[in-house]
C-alpha positions as CSV (number, residue, x, y, z in Angstrom):
1,M,39.2,53.5,-96.0
2,R,36.5,53.6,-93.3
3,Q,36.5,50.7,-90.8
4,E,33.0,49.7,-92.1
5,E,34.4,49.3,-95.6
6,I,37.3,47.2,-94.3
7,W,35.2,44.8,-92.2
8,D,32.7,44.0,-94.9
9,V,30.9,40.8,-95.7
10,D,33.9,39.3,-97.5
11,A,36.2,40.1,-94.6
12,A,33.8,38.7,-92.0
13,Q,33.4,35.4,-93.9
14,R,37.1,35.0,-94.2
15,Y,37.9,36.1,-90.6
16,D,37.4,32.8,-88.8
17,T,40.2,30.2,-89.1
18,P,39.2,27.5,-86.6
19,G,42.1,25.8,-85.0
20,S,44.8,28.0,-86.7
21,G,46.2,31.5,-86.6
22,M,44.3,33.6,-84.1
23,F,42.0,30.7,-83.4
24,A,44.8,28.2,-82.6
25,P,44.3,26.8,-79.1
26,E,47.8,27.9,-77.9
27,V,46.8,31.5,-78.9
28,L,43.2,31.6,-77.8
29,E,43.0,29.5,-74.6
30,P,45.5,31.6,-72.5
31,A,43.6,34.8,-73.4
32,V,40.3,33.2,-72.4
33,D,41.8,31.8,-69.2
34,R,43.2,35.2,-68.1
35,L,40.1,37.1,-69.0
36,A,37.9,34.6,-67.1
37,E,40.1,35.1,-64.1
38,L,39.9,38.9,-64.3
39,A,36.1,38.9,-64.8
40,G,35.6,36.7,-61.7
41,V,31.9,36.6,-60.9
42,G,31.2,39.8,-62.8
43,R,30.1,40.7,-66.3
44,A,32.5,41.4,-69.2
45,L,32.2,43.8,-72.1
46,E,34.3,43.3,-75.2
47,F,35.0,46.3,-77.4
48,A,35.2,45.3,-81.1
49,I,33.8,41.9,-80.4
50,G,34.0,40.9,-84.1
51,T,32.9,37.4,-84.9
52,G,33.2,36.3,-81.2
53,R,36.7,34.7,-81.3
54,V,37.2,35.4,-77.6
55,A,33.6,36.2,-76.5
56,V,32.1,32.8,-77.4
57,P,34.6,30.6,-75.4
58,L,34.6,33.1,-72.6
59,A,30.8,32.9,-72.4
60,E,31.1,29.1,-72.4
61,R,33.1,29.5,-69.3
62,G,30.1,31.0,-67.6
63,V,31.2,34.7,-67.9
64,P,28.2,36.9,-69.1
65,V,29.6,38.7,-72.1
66,T,28.2,41.7,-74.0
67,G,29.9,43.3,-77.1
68,I,30.2,46.5,-79.0
69,E,30.9,46.2,-82.7
70,L,30.9,48.6,-85.6
71,S,30.7,46.0,-88.4
72,R,27.3,44.4,-89.0
73,P,28.8,41.7,-91.2
74,M,31.0,40.7,-88.3
75,I,28.0,40.6,-86.0
76,D,26.2,38.4,-88.5
77,Q,29.1,36.0,-88.4
78,L,29.0,36.0,-84.6
79,R,25.3,35.2,-84.8
80,T,26.1,31.8,-86.5
81,K,27.7,30.9,-83.2
82,A,25.7,32.7,-80.5
83,D,22.3,34.4,-80.4
84,E,21.4,37.8,-79.0
85,T,20.3,36.3,-75.7
86,S,23.6,34.6,-75.0
87,I,25.9,37.4,-76.2
88,P,24.1,40.8,-76.7
89,V,25.9,43.2,-79.1
90,V,25.5,47.0,-79.4
91,V,26.1,48.3,-82.9
92,G,28.5,51.2,-82.7
93,D,31.9,52.7,-82.3
94,M,33.9,51.4,-79.3
95,A,35.0,54.9,-78.5
96,T,31.5,56.2,-78.0
97,A,28.8,53.5,-78.0
98,I,27.1,52.7,-74.7
99,A,26.2,49.1,-73.6
100,P,23.5,48.7,-71.0
101,G,24.5,48.0,-67.4
102,S,27.8,48.0,-65.7
103,Y,30.8,45.6,-65.8
104,S,33.7,44.3,-63.8
105,L,35.8,43.8,-66.9
106,V,36.1,45.6,-70.3
107,Y,38.6,44.1,-72.7
108,L,40.0,44.9,-76.2
109,V,42.2,42.3,-77.8
110,Y,44.5,41.7,-80.8
111,N,45.5,45.3,-81.4
112,T,42.0,46.5,-82.1
113,I,42.4,49.8,-80.3
114,S,44.8,50.7,-83.2
115,N,41.8,50.7,-85.6
116,L,41.0,54.1,-84.0
117,L,43.1,56.3,-86.2
118,T,43.5,59.4,-84.0
119,Q,44.9,59.9,-80.5
120,A,41.6,61.6,-79.5
121,E,39.6,58.6,-80.5
122,Q,41.9,56.3,-78.6
123,A,41.7,58.4,-75.5
124,D,37.9,58.4,-75.8
125,C,38.0,54.6,-75.9
126,F,39.6,54.6,-72.4
127,R,37.0,57.1,-71.2
128,N,34.3,54.8,-72.6
129,A,35.7,51.8,-70.8
130,A,35.8,53.7,-67.5
131,R,32.2,54.8,-68.1
132,H,31.1,51.1,-68.2
133,L,33.1,49.8,-65.3
134,T,32.1,49.4,-61.6
135,P,34.6,50.8,-59.0
136,G,37.7,48.6,-59.0
137,G,36.9,47.3,-62.5
138,R,39.6,46.5,-65.1
139,F,40.2,47.5,-68.7
140,V,42.5,45.0,-70.5
141,I,44.3,45.8,-73.8
142,E,46.3,43.4,-76.0
143,L,48.6,45.5,-78.3
144,E,51.7,45.1,-80.3
145,V,54.8,47.3,-79.6
146,P,55.7,49.4,-82.7
147,E,58.5,47.8,-84.7
148,L,60.2,51.0,-85.6
149,R,63.6,49.8,-84.4
150,R,63.4,47.2,-87.2
151,L,62.8,50.0,-89.8
152,P,66.1,50.7,-91.7
153,P,67.0,54.3,-92.3
154,G,65.4,55.6,-95.4
155,R,62.8,52.8,-95.5
156,D,59.2,53.0,-94.7
157,A,58.2,49.3,-94.7
158,T,58.9,46.2,-92.7
159,V,58.0,42.5,-93.2
160,F,56.4,41.2,-90.0
161,R,55.5,37.7,-91.0
162,V,56.4,35.2,-93.7
163,Q,54.8,31.7,-93.8
164,P,53.6,29.3,-96.4
165,G,50.8,31.0,-98.4
166,Y,51.2,34.4,-96.6
167,I,53.4,37.5,-96.4
168,G,52.6,40.4,-94.1
169,L,54.2,43.8,-94.2
170,D,53.6,47.2,-92.6
171,T,54.2,50.6,-94.2
172,Y,54.8,53.5,-91.8
173,D,53.9,57.1,-91.7
174,V,56.0,58.2,-88.6
175,V,54.8,61.8,-88.8
176,R,51.1,60.8,-88.2
177,Q,52.0,57.7,-86.2
178,H,50.1,55.6,-88.7
179,L,50.8,52.3,-90.4
180,V,49.0,50.2,-93.0
181,S,49.2,46.4,-92.7
182,H,49.3,44.6,-96.1
183,H,48.3,41.0,-96.1
184,F,49.2,38.9,-99.1
185,T,47.7,35.4,-99.4
186,F,48.4,33.1,-102.2
187,G,48.3,29.5,-103.4
188,E,50.0,27.7,-106.3
189,S,48.8,30.2,-109.0
190,R,50.6,33.3,-109.9
191,Q,47.9,35.5,-108.4
192,A,47.9,36.8,-104.8
193,R,45.1,38.3,-102.8
194,L,45.7,41.6,-101.0
195,A,43.9,42.9,-97.9
196,R,44.9,46.1,-96.2
197,S,44.0,47.8,-92.9
198,P,45.1,51.2,-91.5
199,H,46.2,51.6,-87.9
200,R,47.5,54.2,-85.5
201,Y,50.3,52.7,-83.4
202,I,50.7,53.5,-79.7
203,W,53.7,53.3,-77.5
204,P,53.2,51.8,-74.1
205,A,54.0,55.0,-72.3
206,E,51.4,56.9,-74.4
207,L,48.8,54.2,-73.7
208,D,49.5,54.6,-70.0
209,L,48.9,58.4,-70.2
210,M,45.6,57.8,-71.9
211,A,44.7,55.5,-69.1
212,Q,45.7,58.0,-66.5
213,L,43.6,60.7,-68.1
214,A,40.6,58.4,-67.9
215,G,41.1,57.6,-64.2
216,F,42.9,54.3,-64.5
217,E,46.1,53.0,-62.9
218,L,48.3,50.4,-64.6
219,E,48.0,47.2,-62.6
220,T,50.1,44.7,-64.6
221,R,51.8,44.5,-67.9
222,H,53.1,41.3,-69.4
223,A,54.4,40.2,-72.8
224,D,51.6,37.8,-73.4
225,W,48.5,36.2,-71.8
226,T,50.5,33.6,-69.8
227,G,52.3,36.2,-67.8
228,T,55.7,36.3,-69.5
229,E,57.8,39.3,-68.3
230,F,57.5,42.4,-70.4
231,T,61.0,43.6,-71.5
232,A,62.6,45.9,-74.1
233,E,62.6,43.0,-76.5
234,S,58.9,42.2,-76.2
235,R,56.9,42.6,-79.4
236,S,53.5,42.9,-77.8
237,H,51.9,43.4,-74.3
238,V,48.8,42.6,-72.3
239,S,48.2,45.6,-70.1
240,V,45.6,45.5,-67.2
241,Y,44.4,48.9,-66.1
242,R,42.2,49.3,-63.0
243,L,39.9,52.0,-61.7
244,P,40.1,52.9,-58.0
245,A,37.9,50.8,-55.8
246,E,36.4,53.9,-54.4
247,V,36.5,57.7,-55.1
248,L,38.1,59.4,-52.2
249,P,36.7,62.8,-51.1
250,V,38.8,65.8,-52.2
């Protein structure tokens, strides 16, 4: 499925879960705190801004935020919270679309870079971030670590979450480095609702090489937004890449 088909009107209307899940204060507030710190007095650009989960509270902190988003229904949902004047959005692919002006911070949260399904597109995303940044600017990515160590021999699926009313599992294609996330939601009836999304998973070392090819250096990597140490057991990471403050003559 194309990303535009996945993030349709139905998905946009169901995306926001105020106060719970991705929108829970303990999940959202540390991300906004850290991004506000990194933006400083500069402007921020969010790739795949979606419905404004992060952008809206970040703008409320006084950080000027612009977005790039491929899904018009997601933008429509964002517009119920913030108008074009307060949070401008460019419609387009985060790997290629250009937003006006320059920024001190570009960020991409909650695994969204994996929505780009080829290595070339993901590398282009880094180049696009660099294109928008001022010298010394930062590109921040929040991304899961592939769970292949939990994949038993001969199996191609893992369950990543079980909670009341929800089961999530991933199926893997390790040759193409692809996975499909399957989200089952259900109530007391015998019927369940299924949503699926394809991804290309990225190892941290591969991500660092993409960054290097775009002119970035890895500044920090932590296991979460609060600065927990990143270890071999970490299931996700927040990586901060930085452009050189100035271009030295060759």
